[in-house]
N, C-alpha and C positions, 0 to 999 in steps of 0.2 A: 378529100371528102372526109368528114368526121366519121367515127365508128358508130356513134349513137347520138340520137337527138332526144333529149329528156325534156318533156313538156310538163310544166307545173302551172296550175291555176291558183292564184292567190286572192284571198278576200279578207283584208283586215287581220292578217296573221303575219305581220312583218318579221318579228323575231323568230317565230317557229319556222317560217319559210326560209329565212336566212340560214338557220341552223341546218335545215334539210338540204339546201343547195350546197352548203359547205361540205356536208357529209358525202354528197355525191362525188364531189371533186376529190376529197380526201380518200374515199374508198375505191377510187378507180385509177390507180397508177397504171400507165401504159395504155389507157383507153382515151382516145380523142373524143371528149364529150362536148356536144353542143347543147348548152343550156338555153331553154326558151321559157320565159316566164310571162304569163298573161295575168295582168292585174285587173280584177273586176271592180274598178271604181272604189278602191280602198280609201279610207279617210285617215289612215295612220301613217302616212308618209312612206308607204311601201315602195312606190315607183322610184323615188329619189334614192332610197336606201339601197335597193337592188342595183341600180345603175352605178352607185358609188362602190359597193362592196364586190360586185361581180361585173367588172367592166367588159369582159369578153362575152357576157350573156346577151341574148336578145330579149329585151324587156318591152312588152307591148302594153301600153296603157289603153285599156278598153273604154275607160271613161264612165262605165256603168256596170252593174252586176249582170253579166250575161248568163249566169248559171254555169254548170259544169260542161254540158255537151257543147254549147256554143263556144265556151272558153277554150276547151281542148282542140276543137276544130280550128279555131283561129290560130292557136299556137302551132298546130301540126302543119298548117299551110306554109310555115316558115322552115320546116324541117328539110335539111339538105343531105341527110345520111340515109343509109340503107334501112335503118331500124328506128322506130319511134317507141319510146318508153313513156307511158303515162305514170306519173308519180304524184301522190297526194302531198300537199304542202306541209302537213303535220307528220312527216315521217323522217326517220334517220336511217340512212343506208349503211349497212354494216360492211366492213372491209371484205373485198373479194366477191361481193354479191353480184355486181354488174358483170364482172368477168365470167362468173359461173353461169349467169343467165345467157349472156351472149354466146359463150362457148357451146352451151347445150343447144341453143337455137340453131347455130350454124351446123352442128353435128347431127341434128334431127329435123331435116326439112319436111318430114311427114307431118309435123305439127305446124300450126299457123298462128296461134295466140298463146302466149306464155305468161304464167304468173309465178308467184313465189310464196314464201312463208313469212307471215307477219307475227310480230310479238308485241305484247303490251309493254308499257314502260317498266312493269315489274318483272318482265322476263317470261311471263306465261304466254302460251299460244293464243293469238287472236285469230279465230277461225274465218274471219271475214275476207280473207284474200280470195276465197272461192266459195261457191255454193252449188247445191243441186238445183235443178230447174223446178219451178213450181208445177204442181199437178193437182188434179181434183182430189187425189188422196191427201197430199200434203196440206191443201187448204181445208179439207175436212178435219184433219188433225188440229189445225189452228182454230177452227170454229168450235171444236169440242174441248179445247184446251189440253188435249192429250200430248200435243207437241211441247207444252210447257211442263206437264206432269212427268213426261219421260224425255226431258231435254237431252239432246245428242243421241237419241235412239235412232238407229238406222231405219227402223220400222215406223215409229210414231213421230219422228222429227226428221224426215228424209232430206229436207233441204239443207240440213246442217252437215250432211255427209257422215253422220255417225260420230264416233269418237276418234276418228283418224286425226292425227296431230299435224298433218301437212308436212310430214317428215320423210316422205318417199315420193318418187316420181309417180304421178297419177294423172290420168286423163279425167277431166271434170267438165260439167256442163257450162258453168259460168265462172269467168275470171273477172274480178272486180277492178275498178279503175284506180284503186290505190296503188297498184303495181301491175302494169299490163304492158307487155312487149309485143309488138307486131311489126312485120315488114312494112316499110313505107308504101311499097307498091300495093300490098293487100289493103292497107288502111285506105288508100285513095280509091282502090277498086270498090270497096264497100261504102265509100263516101262518108267515112268517119262516123261519129256518133249522130244519133237521131236528134235533131234540134227542137223537136216538139217537147222533149223533156227539159226540165229546168234543173232539178237536183234529185238524185236517187232514181235508180231503175234503168238509166240509159246504158250502163255497162252490161246489165242482163240482156237487154234487147240487142246490143251489139254482139254479144256472145252467141245468141240464138241466130242472128243474121250471118255471123261467121260460120256457124254450123251448116246453115243452108247452102253456103258457098263452098263447103267442103273443107273448111279450116278447123282442124281439131285443136282443142284447148287442153293445156297441160300445166301442171304445177311443177316447178323446179325447186326442190327444198333447200338447195345451197344458196339460193337468192333470198336474202333475209333483210327485212326492214323492221324497225320499231315504229309502231303506229299509235299516235295519240288520237284515238277515234273521235271524230266529230269536232275537230279543232276550229272549223270556220262555220259551224252551224249550231243553232240553239239545241240544248239538250231537252229531254222530257217530251211533253206533249206536242210542242211545236215541231220538233224533229219527227215525231211519230206521224204527224199529218203529212209531212213531205214524203216520208217513206211510203205511206199508204197511197198517196197520189202516184208515186212511181210504180207501185205494184199494180194498181188499177190500170194505168197506162200500158204497162207491159202485157197484161192479160188481153186487153182490147186490141193491141197491135199484133200479138203473136198467136192468139187463139181464135177459133171460129166465134161468130157473134153469140150463138146459144151457149157454148161452153164458157165463153168469157163472162156472160151474164150470170151464170151459175157461180163461177169463181168469185166474182165481185160480191155476190150475196154471201158467200162463205167468209170472205174477208170482213164484211160488215158484221156478220154474226159473231166472229171471233173478237172483234173490237167491243161489241155490245156486251158479251159475256164478261170480258175483263173489266170493263167499266162498272158493270153491276157488282162484281166481286170487290172492287175498290170501295164502292159506296157501302156495301154490306159490312166490310171490315173497317170502315172509317179511317182509311189510310191518310196520313197527312200529305203524302206525295202521291198524286193520282194522275199520272200522265195519260193513261188510257181513257179516263173520264174526259180529258181535254180533247183527245182524238175523236171520241164519240160525239161530244158536244159540237165539234166542228166538222162533222161528217159531210155536211153539204158543201164544205169548202174543198174537199178532196175527192168526193165520190165520182165526179166526172173525169178525174184524171187530168193530166196535162194535155194540151196547153191551157185549158180553162183554169186549172188549179193555180197556175202561175199568177193569175189576176186575183183569185180569191184568197190565196195564202200569202202572197207577197205584195198585194196592192199595186201590181204593175199593169200598165196599159199594154194590152196584147198587140194593138195596132203598131205601136212604136217599137215593141220588142221584135 
């Protein structure tokens, strides 16, 4: 049996994903790694390239863009080891990281979901390996722009977890899917990711569901990857619409109806304020204005937003 099943979902990032897969193997001497790659209908020759470059890997040609949740679920069904590691395609795993992650997980069974430390390509800390859970307070800070004015403040920007550099072992509410380790038995007990989501938000919902099942989430700082954020999704306003769709879906799936309705209104207010500021300052790049203009496309959340944002037929999906 392999020591670790690494699941990567690829979409038109052949070279980045190849680099990431190679880094997993190079960084993991002594670990029997099972590579599982799900290709979401790429048009750049990804499937053929992966099968040629990584002959021992399981490469699944999905034939269409399944999104992240359905993609990782498809890949995880092929896992044959005790542990499943979700890894973004646009990441490079640093030497010793997977050993550190596995050793910590085996030594600390009191935890159930494990994350690590992510760096940007310039070596600075990318805080997106984990987040605080949204609350009415954090959404109020977003609506009033205090979370932007006091970025990384533990009080005014609580979802950022303050100025913590992800450099110490710490229990956290949300581990993101760019680097997420879980026991295979726990993954299957939780039934994987929620497939109502298409892109963004599914890892937050998974973490909250893990919490309700008694699985504590923790960051292991010695597990380090370099993350090229957003490698397979559009930047700017289009990505913002996807993120908002994920946030709305998360609120509606994890909060009471009344509380979720208030939360969605706060999200909408925060987007509106930022769009108005962009117009007032006549910025040449105005992503929030795009998110505001397309608010009807994401305001219902997933799965409806899958059709409005991506033009997909939900019946076939």
